[in-house]
N, C-alpha and C positions, 0 to 999 in steps of 0.2 A: 197567676197565669205564669208568673217570674219562678217560682219557688215550681211549680209544676215542671216547668222548659229545662230549669235544672236537675229533675230527676228525684224531686222530693216525693216519696209515695203516700204519706200522710197529706200531703199537700193533694195530690190526684185523688186520695179516696175522698177527703172533702166535695174536692170538684164534682166528683161522682155522684157525690149523694145527693148533691144540689143539681146537678144538670139531667139526670140520665131521667127521672118522670118526664121532665118538658120534653128530650130528643124523641123516646118512646111515644109519648102523644104525639107530637107531630108526623113522626114516621108511622104508626098506626092508622093515622088517619089518612095516609098518601097508599099506604102499603094493603091494609084493610084486612091482613092476617097476623095472630098475635103471633106466633112461630116465628115468621118471616120479618116478622116488626123486633122481634126480641133480638134476631140476629143483627139485623141493620143495626140496632143500638148500640149493639156492642160493636161495633165495626167504626160506630161513629164517635164512640170513648175510646176506641183505642188510637183514632186520628189523631182526637185531640191531645191524647197524651202526647205522640209522634210530634204532632204540629207544633206545640204548644209554643217553641221559640219562635214561629211566626206570626203569632197572636200579634198584631199592631191594637193597643190600646187607643188610637185615635182615630180607627177604622169604625168602632163600634163596642158596645158590650161583649164580654166573654159571652154573655147568654145569646146577644143577637147572634155573634159567630158560630157559636153553636148548633143553633135556629137553622142557619142557611146551611152549613155541614148538613145537618139530620135531613134536610130538605131535600138537600141536592140527591145525598146517598140514596134516601126513600124513590126517588124518582128514576133514579137510576137501575135501581132493584125490579119495578115496574115494567121499566123499558125494556130490562134484560129478560123478565118473565115473559112479556109480549111476545119479543122476538122468538123465545123458546117456544111459543105457541103456535106463533106462525111457522116456522119452522116443520115442525111435529104435523102441521096441517099440511102444507106442501108437500111434506113424505107421503104422505097419507093419500091424498091426492095420487100424487104418482104410483103409489101402490094400486090403488084405485084403479088408475088406467091400465096399469100393465095389467092386473086383473081382468078389465074389460076385452083389451086385446088377444089376451091368451084363449079368451072364451069365442072371440070372432074367429081366430087363428083354428079353433078345434071342430069350431061351422062351418069352415070353410074346407078345414082337413076331410070332414067325413063328407061332404058333397061333392068332393073332389075322389075322394073313394067309391061313393056311389056311382057317379059317370064312370070311373073304368071298371066295376062290376057291370055295369051294362055296355060298355062296350065290350067288355070280354065275352057275355053270351051271345054276342053279335059274329063272333071266330066259327070257326066248325071247329067241331069235337078233338078233331086232332090238331090243330094252331093251338086251340084253349090249353089242352094237356100238356102242351111242348112249351109253351107261354107260363103257364102254373108252376112246371117242374125248376122252370129255370127263375122265374123273379121273385117267387115266393117261398118255395123253398131253400132256393140258392145251388140250386145243382149246376153241374156246366154242360155246353152240349153233349159234351161225352156222355156226361152220367145219364142225363136228359135220354138220348138214343138206347144206351142199357137198360135203363128203367123200362122206356117203352118196346125194347125189343125191336129195334127201328134202326138202320141203317145212319148215320152220321150225317152225309150230306141229304138225306129226307129229313131229319130233324131240322138242320139249316134251314133250309127251303122252309120249311112250315114256320119257323121262327121268323124269319124276315118277312112272309108274306104277314103272319101273324100281326107284327109290329106295326109294319106299313096300315094293315085295317086299323089295328089300335089309335095309330096317330091321325090316321083320316078321322075316326069317330070324333075324336077329343079334339079337331080340330086346330093340332098343333101342327106348323109351318115350319118346313125346314129351314 
C-alpha cells in the first residue's frame, strides 16, 4: 500500500488483480445487478488508489479496508437507486392526481355548460338571441342591434333582462 500511495502503477496493478474479485463479489451481493456492480467496483478501486496514503495498517488488513469501502459504496448505490425510484413514484403519483383533477374539472365544466344551456332555454326567444350573439359570438351590443335589426336601447334592455333571468336560474347571488 505504501508503494500504491507513492503512485506506483505496477503496485496498484498487483493490488487491483488481488482485490477486485473480492470487491466485486461484495458489491454484487448488495447491489444484485452485474452492470451496476461493475461500476461500483471500479469506483472502489479508484478510491483505493486515491486514498492509499490514508491506509492505516494498525486499523486492519488491506483486504478488510477494501471490503469495508466496497460494502459502503454498494449500500450507497442501493440507497441512491431507491431514492431515485421513490422520486419517480412520487412524480408519477402527482401526475396521476393531476390527471384526475383534469377529469374532474372537465366533468364540472360540462355540467356547468349543460346548466347554462338549460337556463338559456328558459329565456324568451329575443333575449336568447341577444345573449347568444353577445356572449357566444362575441358581438358588441351595437353589433347585436345591427344583426337583429333592432334599436340599440331595445337590445340593451333584452340583454339586461336576459342576464338577470340567467343569474336567477343559475342561483348566482350578486
